[in-house]
N, C-alpha and C positions, 0 to 999 in steps of 0.2 A: 504493500500500500504506500509505503514511503517513496518507493520508486515512482509510483504514479504521480504523487504530489511533486516530486523533484522534476519529473518530466514536464508536468504542467508548468512549473516555475521556469524551466528552461525555455519552453515555448513562449512564455510571457516575455522573457528577456529578449528572445529573438524577435517577437512581434514589436516590442518597443523600439529595438534597434532598426528594424525594417521601416517602421513608421517614421522614425526620426530622419532616416536617409531620404525617404520619400518626400517628407515635408521640406527638407532643405533643398532637394533637387527640383521640386516643383514650385516652391515659393519664389515670388519675384523679389528683387532687392527692396530694401526699405524705401518707401515712396513718399513719406511725409516726415517733416521735422517741425517741432514746435519750440519756440523761444519765448522767454519771459522778459518783459520790460522791468528791470530792477535797478537801473542806474538813473538817479534823479538829478536834474539840473534846473529845478523850479525855483524862480526868484521869489523873495519875500515881497510884501506889498509895496515897499519903497523902491524895488528894483535892484537892490544891492544885497549881496549875500544869498544864501540858499535857505529855502524853507521846505524841508523834505520829511516824510515819515521815517520810521526806523529803517536802517540799512537792510536790504533784502526784500523790502515791500514790493509786491508785484502790482504794476499798474495795468497789466493786460498781457496779451500774447500775440505773437506773429506765427502763423502756421503756413509752411510752404509745402505744396503737394505737387509731385511730378505728374503731368498729364500729357503723354506723348512727348512732343518736342517743346512743350510749354510748361510753365509753372503757375499754379493757382495760388494766390496769396490772400490770406484772410487775416486782417488786423483787428483784434477784438479788445477793446478797453473794458475795464471792470470797475466796480466800486463807485459808480456814478461819474466816472471820468468822461470827458467829452473832447473831441478834436477841436482845435482852433488854428488859425493862421496868424502868427505874430512874427516880428523880426527875430525873436530869439530862436525860432525854428526855421529861419531862412525864408519865411513867407510861404511855407509848405505845410500840408497836413501830415505827410509821411515822407521820409527819406530813406534811401538804401543805396547800394552800390551796384551799378550796371553800366559798363562801358563796352558791352558786347556788340559786335558788328551785326546789324540786321535785327537786333532785339527791339521790341515795341511793347507798349502797355495798352491793353484793350479791355473791354467789358468791365469798366469801373462802375461800382455801385456803392452807395452809402446807406447804412441802416441805423435805426435807433431801437435797441433791444429786439432786433430781428425784423422790424418793419421798415420797408424801403422809404427813404426820405428823398424828396426831389429838391435839389439845390438849384437856385436861380443861376442860369448860365451853364449848369452841369459841372462835371469834373474832367480834368485832363491829366494825363500821365506822360512822363518824359524819361528817356534813357539818354546816355551819352551827353549829359549836360556839362557845361563848364562848371567846375566844382562849386557846390552850394554849401555854405557854412551854417551849422546850427550850434548855438552857444554851448561850449563845454564838451562837444562831441566830435568836432572835426568837420571835414569836408566830405560831401557825397555827390554821386553822379547820376542819380535817378530820383524821381519824386512823383507824388500824386498831390494835386492842388485843385482849388476851385478855379474854374476857367475865368470867371469874373471875380477878381480879387476883392472888389468892393463888397461882394456878397458874403465874404467870409473874413472880413477884417476884424480880427479879435472877437469881441463880444457879439458881433453881428453874425458869426458863423452859425448856421442852423445846428440844432441839437442832433449830433450823430456820435455814435460810439463804436461803429464798426465800418471798416473799409474792405471791399472785396474787388480783386482785379486779377487779370491774367498777364503774365510776362511771356511773350513769345520768343522762340529760338533761344531757350535758356535751360539750364539744368539747376538742380538744387545746389550742387557744389559751386557752380559759377556765381550764384546769388548769395552764397554764404561766406563770402570773402570780406574781411574787415577792411576799413579804411586806414589811413595813417595812424589813427588813434586806436585801432583794433576794434572799432565799433561796427556793428552790422546794420542796425535799423534804428530809426528815430521817429517818434511821434511827438508833435507839439500838442499839448493838452491843457484843458481847463480842469484842474484837479478837483475831484469830488470826494476824496477819502480823507480820513482823519490825519491831521498833520500838515495838510496843504490845501484844505478846502477853499475854493474860490480863487486860487492862485494859478498862474499859467507858466509854462516853460516846457522844455524838451525832456523826454525820458527816452532812454536808449537801451539797446541790447548789446552786450559784449560777452555773451556766454558761448560755450562750446556746443557743438551739435549733440543732441540727446541720443541715447541708445537707439539703434534702428528698431522700428516697431516690429518688423517681420521676425527678426531674430528673437525678440522678446516673446512673441507668440509661440514660436517653435520651442523655445526653452520652457515656457510654461506648460505646453502640451506634454513634453517629455517628462517634466517633473511630476505632472499629474498622473501619468501612466505608471511612472516608477513608484510613486506613493501607493497607487492602487495595487500594484504587484506585491509590494512589501506587506501591505495589510493582508492580502490573501495568503501570502506565505506564512505570516505570523499566525493567522487563524488555522492554517493547515497543521503547523507544528504543534499548536495547542491541542488540536483534535487528536493527533498521534500520541501526544503525551498522556491523554486521558485513556 
């Protein structure tokens, strides 16, 4: 009888190994990366010095998803934060790095808590810009902005907390290269969270790429199967002991 349980255990190990190889062989490479805005350059009410929540506070996220030869970008602010256009952010809503030949920005939309917001004059996106400076974060070569700047001049900016757009002819790796200050993305915001409520300024991302999603899924599946096999083996051994 022990041989029967041992054989079953061996088959389980083999099944886990085969499934692991199959998952790795058939899974596509990680196709999405998410970054947190945690670096704060928000000025106090007098415009001098900084007024920021505790270090490490997240103001929102940037998620890049590979879709064929394009990258889908979702910029989502949290805790009541809103996008604004001010001189501190280079007169842009969002800045990143893209000097790729042939790359363009398309399909731009703005939302407030998931509901589409129509901005007077619409939104425009640019790549291969002459470097644009955002206070404390360095220079960037791509942006999303209000087409009519007067429609989004500081407090006149419509209430929006999400931006969504497509960058064509690009890969995740190409858009995840830092500028001279090693910063990847910048949003100019009107802060709505404790520590900087009602103040404006840039927040940026200077973090490394997170663990690939696909590999995490494979690892989780294998760990789950391994745990199930260990439980079954333990139950079998207890049954034999009885």
